[in-house]
N, C-alpha and C positions, 0 to 999 in steps of 0.2 A: 308163538312166544308172546307172553303178555307184556304190555308196556306199562311201566309204572315205577315209582320209587321203591328201592329196597336197600337193605344193609348187607354188606359183604365183609368178611375178615380175610385179609391177605398178609402174607409174610414177605418181607423184602430186606435186602442188605444195602447199606449205603455208608460211605465214608464221610463223617462229619468233622470239619475242621473246628475244633473247640478253641476258645481263646487261648487256653494254655498251650495247646499244640501249635498254634500259630506263633505264640511267644517263644516256644522252644526252637522252632525253625528259625526265627529271627535271631536268637542268641547264637545259633550255630554259625551263621554267616558273618557275625561281627568279629573284627580283629580284637586283640587284647586291649588296645587303646580305646577303641570304640565301645567295648564292653565296660571298660572302666568308667567312661562318661555315662553310660546307661545305668550302671549300678549306683553312681552318685545321685541320680535322679530318684531311683527306687528307694534309697536310704532316707531321702528327705520325706518321702510319702508314707513309709511304713515304720511306725515307732518300735516295732518288735524286732527289727533288723538292726544289727550293729556290725560295723567294720572294725576288725581288730588285727594287729600284727600277729605273726605266727607264735610268738613266745608268750602271748597273754594267757593267763590262767584265771578264768572267770567261772566260778562254780555255778553261777546262776544262768549260764548260757549253754546251749547245745552247740557244740562245734560243728560247723558246716563242713561239707566234703569238698572244699575249694582248694585243697592241697594239690600240688602238681603231680599227676601220675607219671610214673617212669616205666617205660616198656623196654625190654631187652629183645633185640632182633638178631638172630644168628641162624646158621644153617641147621642147627640141631633143634632149635626151639621154634615151634609153630607160633605164628603171630597171635592167634586166638588164645593159645595156652599162655603166652607171655602176658596177655591182658586180662586173663581170667582171675589172676591172683589179686589180692588187695593192694592198694596203692602204697600202703605202709604208713607208719605213724610219723609224726614230726621228728622224733628222735632218729628214726631210720634214715630220713632224708638229710639230716644234719651230720655229714660225714667229712672226712679229711680229703684233700685233693690227692693224697697218695692212694686212696682206695679206687676201686673200679667204677664207682658211681660219682657223679658230681652234683653239687648242691647249689652252685651259684645261680642266683636268679637273674643276673644281668652281667654283661661284660665288665662293668665297672667294679664288680665285686672282687675281681682278680687283679686289680691294678697293682696292688702292693706286693704281689708275689715275685715280680721280676726286679725288685729293688727300686722301683720308681716311687716318687713321692705320692703319699696318699692324699695330698691336698691339691690335686690337679683340678683346675677350673675348666671344665669342658665347655662352659659358655663362652670362654675366650676364643674358641675356634669358630663361633658363629659369626654371621655378618653383622655389620653395624645396623642399629635400628633406624638411623636417619635415612630418609628417602631422598631421591634425586631432587624432588620438588623442594623439600626442606633445605637441602644443601644450596640450591640455586637462589631461593628466597632470602637466605641469610646474606648472600652476596649482593642481592638487589638492594637490601637495606644499606649496605656499605657504599655502593656506587651511585645509586640514583636517589632522587628526592622529588617531591612535588608530582606534577603530571607525568614525568618520566618514570617515576616509581610505580604509578598506577598502570601505565602502559607495559612496563617490564613485567609486572605481576600477571597481566593478561597473557603475555607471550609465554612466560614460564608455565602457565597452566596448560598451554597447548603443546608443550614438549613431551614426547612420549618417553617410556622407560629406557629406550635405547639412546636417547639424547637428541632426537631429531624434532624439528619444528614441523608440525603437521597443520599448516594453515596457509591460506593465501593472503599475503599482506595487503593487497588492494581491497579485498572484501572485508578484512578485519578493520582497516582504516575507515571504511564506510560505516561499519557497525559501531565503532567507537566514536566516530565523528571527529577524528584527528587527522592531520596531514600525513600522507604516506611517507614523506621525508622524515617525520618524527619516528614512525615505526621502524624505518630502515636504520636510523641512527641508534635507536635503543637496541635493536637486534644486533648491530655491530658491537655494541658494548657487551651484550650477553655472550656473544661468541668469544669474548676474551676471558670468560669465566672458567673456573675449574669444574669439571675435567675438560681438558683441551679437546676441541671438536664439537662441544655441545652447542645446540642451537642451529646446526646446519640443516639445510633443507633437502640435501641429497648426499650420496656417498662422496662424490667428487668434492663438494664444498667442505665436508667433514675432514677429508684427507688434506685439503688445501689449508684449512685452518691450522692443523697440526704441523704441516710443513712450514708455514709462516712462523709459528711459535718456535720451531727448531732452527729457524733461519736457514732453511734449505729450499725455499720456494724460488728457485732460479727459473729462467725461461725453459730449460730442458725439463725440469721437474713439472712445471706448470703444463707443458705440452703432454707429458705422460699422464698426468692426472686427468686432463681433458679427454684422454683416449684410454680410459680404464677397460673398455670393451676389448681393445686389442691386447691388453695385458692378460685378461681372462682367457683369451683365445690362444695365447702363447705366440702371437705374431711378432717375434723378435726382430726379424729383418725389416719389417715395415716400421716398427717402433724406432729402430736405429736411424732409419732414413728420416722419419718425421721429426725426431728429437735432435738429430744432428750429433749423435754421440757414437763412440766405438763400443766394442763388446765389453771392455772392462768397465766403462762408465755406465753402460746399461745394466750390467750385473749389480753394480753398487746402488744404482737408483732403485732397482727392483727389491734388493735386500732392505733398503731403507723404507720403501713403500710397505713392505710386509711388517715393518716394526710399528706402523701406526695402527690405532685402534678404530675399527670400523663402527663400533657401537660403544662409544665412551660412557654413555649413561648407565650401562649395566653394572658399573662398579658400585652403584648406589641403588637404593630402592628395592622394591620387591619384598617378598616375605623372607625372613631369615631361614637359612638352611636348617632343616630338621632331619635328624638321623632317623633311619627306619629302625624301629624296635622289633627284634625277633620275637615271634610267638612260640618258637620251639628251639630247643638245643639238641644237637645230635653229636655224639662222641663215640669213637671206637674204643671198645674195652677188650679184655682178654676173652670174654665170653660172647662177643659179637658187638652189636650196635646198641647204645643206650639212647632213648628218645625221651626228652623231658619237656613239659610245658613250662614256659617262662611265667612263673607265678609272681615275679617281682613287680609286674605292672598291675596286678589285681589285688583288691582288698580281700581279706579272709572274712567271709560272712558268718555271723553268729546269730542264732535265734534266741532272743532273751526271754526265756519262759518265766523267769522270776518277775520280770516287769509285767508280763501278761497276767500272772497270778495276782499281783498287787492291783492292777487296773480292774480286773474282773470282780474283785471283792466289792460287794455292795453296788455294783453298777446296774443300771436299768437294763431291761431285756433288750432294748434296741442297741444299747452300747455293747452288751455282751455279744450280740450277733455281729456287730462290726468288728469287735476284737477277734472273734473266731474266724472271720473272713480274712483279717490281716495275718493271723497266725497260719492259716492254711496257705495263704499266698507266700509267706516267708518260707515255710517248709518246702513248698513246691519249688521255689526259686533256688534254694540250696541244693535240692536233688537235681534240678535241671542243670545247674552249673557243673555239678560233679559229672553228670552224664555227658555234658559238652566236652569237658576236659578229656574224658576217656575216649570219646568218639574221635577227637582230634588226634590223640596219640595213636589210636588204632589205625587211622588213615595214614598218618605220617610214617608209622612203622611199616605199613605195607609198601609205601613209596620207597623207603630206604631199602627194604628187602629187594624190591624190583630193580632199583638203580644202584646196587652195591658197587658195580663197576665204576660209576661216576665218583662215588665217595672215596674209592681206593685209588683210582688212576686218572680221573679227570673227565672232561666233557667228551673226549674222543671215544670213551667207552660207555656213553649213554645208550640205553636201549629204547626202542619205541614203546610208548606206554599210553594207554587210554584210560578214561574214567571208568569204562566198563570193566577193564581188567582188575582195577583196584576194587571196584564195587563187588565183583564176583568173589574175589579173594576174601573179603571181610564180611560178606553176606549182607550188604546194604544196597540201597538204590543209588543209581548214578547221580541223581539230583542231590542226594545227601553228600556224596563225595565232592560234588561241584561246590556246594555251599562251604564245606569244610576248607577247601583249598583256595577260596576267594579271599584276597586281601590278607593273606597270612604268610609270614616269612619264616624261613628255617635258617638257623645259624650252625655252620659246621666248620671244620678245619679249612675248607676250600673257600669259605666266604659266606655271604648272606644271599639267599635265593628265595624267590617267591615259590610257593608250592606248585603253582601252575607251570613253573619253568620245567618241571620234571615230566610233564606230559608233552609228548612230541610224536608226530607221525613218523612212519618208517620209510626208509629208502631201501629197495630190494638190492641184495648183493648178487654180483655175477658169479661168485663162488661162495662156498660155505653153506651153513644150514639156517640162516636167518637174515633178518634185515638190520640196518643200522639206523639210529635215531637221526632225524633231520637236524637236530642241534649239533650232533657230531660232524655231520657233513658241512654245516655252516662254519664250524670251528676250523675245519680243514681248508675251506675256501678262504677264510680270513687269513690263515697262516700263509697260504700261497700268495695272496695279494700283498701282504705285508713284507714278504721276503723276495718279491720279484725285482729283477734288475731294471733300473730306469731305462736302460737301452733295449730291454727285451720284455716289454709289458705283455702280460698274458691275456689273450682274448678269451671270451666266454667258451668258445669251442675248444680251445686248448685246455682250459680248466676242466671242462667236462671229460675230455680224453684222459687227462691225468687221473681224475677221480675214477674213471672206468678201469684204468690200469691198476688202481689200488683196490679194486673189487667193489666199487659203488656204481650201480646201474642208474645213472642220472642223465637226464636230457639237458641240452644247452639252455632251453627256456627255463628249466628249473634252476640252473646256475644263475641266470639273469634275475630271477625272482628272489633268490636268497641273497645275491650280491646287493641288490637294491634295498632289500629289507635291512641289511647291515649298514647302509649308508655309503657304500662304495660306488663311485662313478664307473662309466664304461672304460674300456681300454684307452680310448682317445682322450677322455677327460683325465684319467690317471696319468697318462703320458705328459699332458700339459702341466698338471700339478707337480709332478716330480721334476719337470724341467724348470719350473719356477723355483721349487725348493732348492734345486742345484745351483 
């Protein structure tokens, strides 16, 4: 075999992630609100793209395919067949509520149907914009001045969002170069601020401040506050002995203790509550289930070919090349958005078809479901289904749910021909715990036995895992909590 340079021709196959393919994958994973922000950036950079409401009639623009596809899911219609037809024109989607399809783009569109006022201010339900720091600093200006106001500002800056002071006064006094007595005096003034209990250094001090303001800080209450660990343990005989009270007085003290706020600062500050906007709507019709994308949060993209023709006339070769590039990008984005909508509807329709029992009867009838099952039904890859279901929410008659919620592992049944969803088992455990008698708290073993009697083959350690995931304590902890509540 001769050694030396030579030329060979070989054929090979490889998957190349083009920039457009990468962008399409990115669009698929975005929620409607995230996509809205992304499109706002794209519209600023591409002069040939225009956002328009659905009722605009612009003869110089090509209408994009950003209208919301609607899929019908029923026992007689295959999912692929339901999605193979056209999405329909704008007139087709603009129907009455009496028909079997719905056209509202958001829940607020149907406010006036029940006789309610159309001028409802939904912003009034949100939290106040003022933060705890702002609220406290306003009171600092009213109570302190001079060096005390400066020290008070430093202390307020160290109060966390729950209302607690997270600082060592001795170290802070050394850093500021002021007497410790001044810091303690200013802090005592801050602890008189609204909300009651703010500026405390621990839970006991927070409760004590509120008890003093309510004029209920007597020796018995002071002793109980100093022994909050015994209250948490439910050691009532020991508390009665230490506080020197009888059963009736102890019950009144515990009831009053529960009325105090352990985190007074949470009334203020933080980001305002933001409602989750659904990406999809699901509604039962006479022909099955209708699945529609919420297009109310998305602009309708138009490619302005008239503007392209005007710019291209007399433009230099370099400018024409740039315009052609922008036109190609605009056309691709419109097609990619249309494909994104159809893919989301296709995946959601498969989920609705698989979990029809949930939509009809509730969580107890959820079936085990995996990404692979949905991917195989619609002929896509699992990774695509995973991207579609990430950070997207579905609104139906039973409420608002993340698409990931409908995927759950299965618990084998002792009888019957299949398994039950883990979410259904969690729902049953929750119902048992909520309905248990305070004098007969159910142990994990007892819950497992009851579930087994109902046909669910589940181990005690699985009950423990599900119980803890739902935030319920052990039987001992629940017994103490219900004793306190009683």
